[in-house]
TORPA-4810 file (N, C-alpha, C, O; in nm, 3 decimals):
<nodes>
NODE_1_-1.544_-1.690_-2.789_-1.546_-1.531_-2.812_-1.597_-1.484_-2.884_-1.533_-1.478_-2.988_M
NODE_2_-1.716_-1.429_-2.889_-1.795_-1.381_-2.987_-1.774_-1.203_-3.004_-1.760_-1.133_-2.904_A
NODE_3_-1.775_-1.155_-3.124_-1.752_-1.023_-3.197_-1.825_-0.979_-3.237_-1.871_-1.038_-3.335_E
NODE_4_-1.888_-0.857_-3.201_-1.962_-0.737_-3.232_-1.916_-0.643_-3.307_-1.803_-0.594_-3.304_L
NODE_5_-2.010_-0.613_-3.380_-1.931_-0.510_-3.489_-2.058_-0.375_-3.482_-2.162_-0.378_-3.546_T
NODE_6_-2.022_-0.280_-3.403_-2.124_-0.128_-3.417_-2.064_-0.002_-3.473_-1.969_0.068_-3.437_I
NODE_7_-2.139_0.003_-3.560_-2.149_0.197_-3.620_-2.142_0.282_-3.500_-2.225_0.286_-3.409_Q
NODE_8_-2.001_0.367_-3.517_-2.055_0.470_-3.421_-1.987_0.632_-3.506_-1.910_0.609_-3.598_I
NODE_9_-2.004_0.721_-3.489_-1.995_0.854_-3.481_-1.815_0.815_-3.527_-1.760_0.716_-3.478_S
NODE_10_-1.722_0.930_-3.649_-1.613_0.927_-3.619_-1.581_1.057_-3.465_-1.467_1.077_-3.425_D
NODE_11_-1.635_1.088_-3.438_-1.589_1.169_-3.251_-1.583_1.051_-3.133_-1.526_1.038_-3.024_E
NODE_12_-1.655_0.989_-3.198_-1.712_0.922_-3.079_-1.587_0.822_-3.092_-1.527_0.792_-2.989_L
NODE_13_-1.550_0.775_-3.203_-1.450_0.636_-3.209_-1.315_0.645_-3.181_-1.235_0.553_-3.169_A
NODE_14_-1.287_0.837_-3.164_-1.148_0.919_-3.179_-1.144_0.965_-2.988_-1.064_1.034_-2.926_Q
NODE_15_-1.238_0.909_-2.954_-1.265_0.924_-2.787_-1.221_0.797_-2.756_-1.119_0.789_-2.687_R
NODE_16_-1.283_0.686_-2.796_-1.258_0.550_-2.781_-1.168_0.471_-2.742_-1.153_0.389_-2.651_L
NODE_17_-1.073_0.539_-2.885_-0.972_0.501_-2.901_-0.868_0.466_-2.796_-0.795_0.369_-2.819_K
NODE_18_-0.849_0.546_-2.660_-0.743_0.529_-2.580_-0.815_0.439_-2.512_-0.730_0.382_-2.444_P
NODE_19_-0.951_0.373_-2.480_-0.972_0.279_-2.429_-1.030_0.103_-2.471_-1.079_0.008_-2.410_L
NODE_20_-0.983_0.138_-2.624_-1.031_0.020_-2.681_-0.960_-0.144_-2.637_-0.999_-0.250_-2.686_Q
NODE_21_-0.872_-0.131_-2.555_-0.859_-0.290_-2.423_-0.927_-0.308_-2.395_-0.972_-0.421_-2.413_N
NODE_22_-1.003_-0.204_-2.320_-1.071_-0.160_-2.219_-1.228_-0.220_-2.240_-1.281_-0.279_-2.145_R
NODE_23_-1.292_-0.204_-2.350_-1.432_-0.212_-2.373_-1.494_-0.314_-2.331_-1.606_-0.300_-2.282_L
NODE_24_-1.448_-0.408_-2.340_-1.579_-0.514_-2.286_-1.584_-0.500_-2.186_-1.697_-0.476_-2.146_P
NODE_25_-1.458_-0.506_-2.062_-1.479_-0.423_-1.909_-1.591_-0.332_-1.853_-1.671_-0.329_-1.759_E
NODE_26_-1.537_-0.220_-2.015_-1.681_-0.093_-1.972_-1.772_-0.122_-1.986_-1.854_-0.089_-1.901_L
NODE_27_-1.830_-0.233_-2.141_-1.970_-0.243_-2.123_-2.017_-0.314_-1.979_-2.108_-0.278_-1.904_L
NODE_28_-1.915_-0.440_-1.964_-1.990_-0.451_-1.822_-2.057_-0.422_-1.733_-2.165_-0.469_-1.698_L
NODE_29_-1.966_-0.299_-1.667_-1.978_-0.213_-1.599_-2.091_-0.110_-1.644_-2.148_-0.030_-1.570_Q
NODE_30_-2.112_-0.129_-1.793_-2.250_-0.004_-1.803_-2.360_-0.110_-1.821_-2.458_-0.043_-1.852_L
NODE_31_-2.399_-0.252_-1.819_-2.458_-0.309_-1.843_-2.550_-0.369_-1.636_-2.656_-0.420_-1.598_L
NODE_32_-2.386_-0.304_-1.554_-2.440_-0.355_-1.418_-2.534_-0.192_-1.429_-2.652_-0.185_-1.462_D
NODE_33_-2.460_-0.092_-1.398_-2.518_0.026_-1.413_-2.680_0.005_-1.444_-2.779_0.023_-1.373_V
NODE_34_-2.668_-0.028_-1.546_-2.859_-0.063_-1.616_-2.897_-0.150_-1.551_-3.018_-0.135_-1.569_V
NODE_35_-2.887_-0.245_-1.476_-2.917_-0.334_-1.374_-2.988_-0.301_-1.201_-3.061_-0.350_-1.114_N
NODE_36_-2.906_-0.185_-1.233_-2.942_-0.106_-1.074_-3.046_-0.020_-1.116_-3.135_0.022_-1.043_L
NODE_37_-3.030_0.008_-1.249_-3.152_0.128_-1.295_-3.319_-0.037_-1.294_-3.439_-0.011_-1.305_Q
NODE_38_-3.275_-0.141_-1.283_-3.384_-0.241_-1.361_-3.436_-0.321_-1.246_-3.537_-0.389_-1.234_T
NODE_39_-3.348_-0.296_-1.175_-3.337_-0.420_-1.003_-3.369_-0.360_-0.887_-3.316_-0.256_-0.847_T
NODE_40_-3.472_-0.434_-0.817_-3.433_-0.363_-0.664_-3.329_-0.393_-0.563_-3.328_-0.362_-0.444_S
NODE_41_-3.209_-0.482_-0.656_-3.155_-0.552_-0.566_-2.974_-0.451_-0.605_-2.940_-0.391_-0.707_E
NODE_42_-2.920_-0.467_-0.509_-2.785_-0.352_-0.535_-2.722_-0.454_-0.561_-2.745_-0.561_-0.505_P
NODE_43_-2.591_-0.427_-0.693_-2.527_-0.517_-0.723_-2.389_-0.437_-0.662_-2.355_-0.319_-0.677_I
NODE_44_-2.321_-0.553_-0.585_-2.170_-0.471_-0.544_-2.077_-0.497_-0.566_-2.024_-0.577_-0.487_V
NODE_45_-2.005_-0.454_-0.672_-1.900_-0.469_-0.718_-1.719_-0.526_-0.647_-1.630_-0.442_-0.634_K
NODE_46_-1.704_-0.631_-0.620_-1.584_-0.629_-0.524_-1.445_-0.621_-0.578_-1.344_-0.614_-0.508_T
NODE_47_-1.446_-0.623_-0.748_-1.306_-0.604_-0.824_-1.247_-0.481_-0.816_-1.305_-0.375_-0.795_G
NODE_48_-1.088_-0.504_-0.841_-1.037_-0.403_-0.858_-0.995_-0.327_-0.919_-0.883_-0.364_-0.957_V
NODE_49_-1.029_-0.206_-0.966_-1.055_-0.099_-1.110_-0.865_-0.124_-1.131_-0.802_-0.123_-1.025_I
NODE_50_-0.796_-0.142_-1.243_-0.688_-0.102_-1.285_-0.661_0.040_-1.275_-0.699_0.106_-1.371_D
NODE_51_-0.613_0.092_-1.194_-0.550_0.237_-1.217_-0.352_0.209_-1.230_-0.275_0.115_-1.209_I
NODE_52_-0.344_0.302_-1.261_-0.142_0.263_-1.247_-0.118_0.270_-1.153_-0.191_0.318_-1.067_P
NODE_53_0.046_0.202_-1.127_0.066_0.170_-0.964_0.124_0.309_-0.887_0.149_0.306_-0.766_A
NODE_54_0.143_0.436_-0.972_0.188_0.608_-0.915_0.062_0.601_-0.840_0.065_0.594_-0.717_V
NODE_55_-0.094_0.602_-0.932_-0.208_0.654_-0.857_-0.239_0.581_-0.710_-0.301_0.642_-0.623_Y
NODE_56_-0.194_0.451_-0.691_-0.204_0.385_-0.584_-0.101_0.369_-0.469_-0.091_0.299_-0.368_Q
NODE_57_-0.021_0.479_-0.536_0.091_0.480_-0.396_0.076_0.686_-0.379_0.177_0.742_-0.339_E
NODE_58_0.003_0.737_-0.398_-0.010_0.858_-0.345_-0.145_0.829_-0.270_-0.151_0.838_-0.147_V
NODE_59_-0.235_0.799_-0.335_-0.377_0.734_-0.211_-0.309_0.680_-0.106_-0.349_0.729_0.000_I
NODE_60_-0.196_0.576_-0.086_-0.182_0.504_-0.022_-0.118_0.582_0.078_-0.150_0.567_0.195_D
NODE_61_0.000_0.692_0.034_0.016_0.786_0.150_-0.102_0.890_0.165_-0.125_0.911_0.284_F
NODE_62_-0.176_0.955_0.086_-0.266_1.051_0.147_-0.372_0.981_0.252_-0.410_1.054_0.344_L
NODE_63_-0.415_0.867_0.247_-0.479_0.804_0.331_-0.424_0.776_0.472_-0.501_0.755_0.565_I
NODE_64_-0.252_0.778_0.493_-0.269_0.768_0.619_-0.195_0.921_0.722_-0.109_0.949_0.806_K
NODE_65_-0.313_0.985_0.630_-0.317_1.157_0.722_-0.166_1.214_0.746_-0.121_1.241_0.858_H
NODE_66_-0.085_1.227_0.609_0.066_1.248_0.633_0.021_1.415_0.726_-0.090_1.466_0.745_P
NODE_67_0.176_1.468_0.770_0.148_1.531_0.803_0.236_1.679_0.706_0.255_1.646_0.589_T
NODE_68_0.269_1.770_0.726_0.286_1.869_0.653_0.429_1.843_0.626_0.475_1.841_0.511_P
NODE_69_0.492_1.823_0.723_0.672_1.774_0.683_0.644_1.669_0.537_0.674_1.695_0.420_E
NODE_70_0.575_1.541_0.593_0.591_1.470_0.499_0.513_1.448_0.379_0.524_1.359_0.295_E
NODE_71_0.415_1.563_0.387_0.379_1.603_0.271_0.479_1.678_0.175_0.487_1.655_0.054_I
NODE_72_0.547_1.763_0.238_0.689_1.831_0.150_0.816_1.713_0.136_0.934_1.737_0.116_I
NODE_73_0.774_1.623_0.148_0.921_1.558_0.157_0.876_1.455_0.050_0.955_1.411_-0.035_A
NODE_74_0.757_1.422_0.058_0.666_1.312_-0.042_0.742_1.313_-0.191_0.733_1.410_-0.267_F
NODE_75_0.817_1.194_-0.222_0.841_1.147_-0.349_0.766_0.990_-0.412_0.717_0.913_-0.328_K
NODE_76_0.764_0.965_-0.510_0.739_0.793_-0.573_0.830_0.749_-0.535_0.930_0.801_-0.487_V
NODE_77_0.794_0.608_-0.558_0.874_0.536_-0.573_0.976_0.548_-0.702_0.964_0.624_-0.798_S
NODE_78_1.061_0.468_-0.681_1.201_0.455_-0.779_1.143_0.395_-0.878_1.171_0.443_-0.988_P
NODE_79_1.059_0.293_-0.876_1.011_0.223_-0.961_0.875_0.284_-1.027_0.828_0.241_-1.132_K
NODE_80_0.826_0.375_-0.961_0.760_0.467_-1.018_0.746_0.574_-1.128_0.659_0.606_-1.209_A
NODE_81_0.896_0.622_-1.087_1.041_0.739_-1.142_1.088_0.689_-1.247_1.111_0.762_-1.343_Q
NODE_82_1.118_0.528_-1.253_1.222_0.486_-1.362_1.042_0.462_-1.459_1.055_0.502_-1.575_A
NODE_83_0.912_0.414_-1.434_0.827_0.407_-1.510_0.790_0.537_-1.559_0.724_0.525_-1.662_Q
NODE_84_0.811_0.687_-1.515_0.748_0.760_-1.552_0.910_0.812_-1.693_0.918_0.833_-1.814_L
NODE_85_0.974_0.811_-1.614_1.090_0.843_-1.708_1.101_0.760_-1.873_1.118_0.812_-1.983_E
NODE_86_1.081_0.598_-1.833_1.024_0.567_-1.951_0.910_0.586_-2.034_0.934_0.575_-2.154_F
NODE_87_0.792_0.612_-2.002_0.675_0.724_-2.081_0.714_0.851_-2.156_0.679_0.895_-2.266_L
NODE_88_0.809_0.903_-2.053_0.913_1.039_-2.112_0.921_1.060_-2.252_0.884_1.135_-2.343_L
NODE_89_1.007_0.929_-2.219_1.135_0.914_-2.325_1.032_0.837_-2.426_1.028_0.903_-2.530_A
NODE_90_0.964_0.744_-2.433_0.864_0.765_-2.556_0.805_0.832_-2.602_0.766_0.820_-2.718_K
NODE_91_0.767_0.969_-2.490_0.657_1.045_-2.574_0.740_1.118_-2.685_0.721_1.148_-2.803_N
NODE_92_0.873_1.139_-2.564_0.970_1.216_-2.687_1.033_1.158_-2.808_1.094_1.225_-2.892_R
NODE_93_1.015_1.031_-2.814_1.045_0.980_-2.987_0.906_0.958_-3.057_0.917_0.913_-3.171_S
NODE_94_0.803_0.975_-3.022_0.688_0.966_-3.038_0.646_0.837_-3.061_0.558_0.814_-3.144_A
NODE_95_0.701_0.745_-2.994_0.661_0.559_-2.996_0.534_0.550_-2.914_0.449_0.462_-2.926_T
NODE_96_0.532_0.648_-2.832_0.376_0.599_-2.731_0.302_0.617_-2.810_0.286_0.684_-2.912_I
NODE_97_0.209_0.480_-2.696_0.056_0.440_-2.742_-0.008_0.516_-2.684_0.042_0.605_-2.616_S
NODE_98_-0.189_0.488_-2.703_-0.238_0.574_-2.633_-0.257_0.531_-2.485_-0.240_0.623_-2.406_S
NODE_99_-0.289_0.404_-2.428_-0.282_0.414_-2.312_-0.176_0.417_-2.213_-0.188_0.410_-2.091_M
NODE_100_-0.013_0.435_-2.317_0.104_0.470_-2.240_0.062_0.634_-2.258_0.044_0.690_-2.150_E
NODE_101_0.053_0.673_-2.316_-0.002_0.853_-2.292_-0.139_0.822_-2.240_-0.206_0.877_-2.327_L
NODE_102_-0.211_0.778_-2.170_-0.359_0.780_-2.099_-0.248_0.783_-1.937_-0.299_0.816_-1.830_A
NODE_103_-0.093_0.740_-1.947_-0.118_0.673_-1.834_0.019_0.803_-1.760_0.062_0.820_-1.646_E
NODE_104_0.052_0.878_-1.906_0.142_0.961_-1.869_0.055_1.089_-1.829_0.094_1.151_-1.730_L
NODE_105_-0.054_1.131_-1.892_-0.148_1.213_-1.809_-0.220_1.191_-1.680_-0.310_1.256_-1.628_D
NODE_106_-0.160_1.082_-1.643_-0.218_1.070_-1.471_-0.077_1.112_-1.388_-0.083_1.160_-1.275_V
NODE_107_0.060_1.086_-1.462_0.115_1.103_-1.380_0.149_1.240_-1.358_0.213_1.269_-1.257_Y
NODE_108_0.099_1.361_-1.472_0.095_1.456_-1.485_0.012_1.513_-1.365_0.041_1.566_-1.258_E
NODE_109_-0.101_1.479_-1.430_-0.216_1.533_-1.282_-0.184_1.522_-1.160_-0.184_1.618_-1.083_Q
NODE_110_-0.146_1.375_-1.120_-0.073_1.342_-0.949_0.039_1.409_-0.964_0.103_1.392_-0.860_L
NODE_111_0.114_1.493_-1.056_0.220_1.574_-0.959_0.150_1.743_-0.995_0.192_1.857_-0.976_D
NODE_112_0.066_1.704_-1.035_0.007_1.915_-1.040_-0.066_1.858_-0.903_-0.041_1.955_-0.831_H
NODE_113_-0.111_1.801_-0.851_-0.177_1.771_-0.725_-0.121_1.747_-0.623_-0.182_1.750_-0.516_L
NODE_114_0.026_1.713_-0.635_0.132_1.683_-0.517_0.171_1.824_-0.503_0.157_1.876_-0.393_M
NODE_115_0.236_1.919_-0.639_0.249_2.087_-0.635_0.165_2.142_-0.539_0.216_2.211_-0.450_I
NODE_116_0.026_2.119_-0.541_-0.076_2.174_-0.464_-0.045_2.190_-0.310_-0.044_2.286_-0.233_L
NODE_117_-0.017_2.035_-0.296_-0.035_2.026_-0.146_0.096_2.052_-0.128_0.117_2.118_-0.026_L
NODE_118_0.191_2.025_-0.188_0.340_2.038_-0.061_0.290_2.192_-0.055_0.279_2.226_0.062_K
NODE_119_0.250_2.316_-0.164_0.283_2.432_-0.173_0.134_2.455_-0.042_0.159_2.542_0.042_A
NODE_120_0.048_2.411_-0.033_-0.025_2.434_0.135_0.040_2.360_0.231_0.007_2.416_0.335_R
NODE_121_0.114_2.266_0.261_0.198_2.250_0.332_0.311_2.364_0.359_0.309_2.438_0.458_A
NODE_122_0.393_2.368_0.275_0.424_2.492_0.331_0.400_2.615_0.368_0.463_2.686_0.446_L
NODE_123_0.311_2.636_0.311_0.200_2.806_0.437_0.177_2.791_0.580_0.175_2.882_0.663_K
NODE_124_0.153_2.622_0.609_0.132_2.592_0.766_0.282_2.566_0.844_0.286_2.550_0.966_R
NODE_125_0.387_2.565_0.772_0.495_2.495_0.816_0.541_2.659_0.947_0.639_2.653_1.021_D
</nodes>
């Protein structure tokens, strides 16, 4: 495997830090985008993007067109809840990695989304 060294600004380095483990994959995706702009043949990606499992749970739930009652009753799986508790404990003890912090942010965003959905569903009842 080859190693590549580049010089970037400190600001960009900070922004890339949470993604450092995914940089090779992201560079490949960037090359695919550039290819789309320079070739007449479209490139179709069939791979699955890594997203936290809880995100997939919420997507799977919403794609089933739940009723307002089902939205109000929705809870993440015990496995997702356990992962959230694990991340929160690591955050409290200041031992959380940047990737785990990004995952915790996903939980926060999804929680906010579900609060809004549940509020809307309650208005419809």
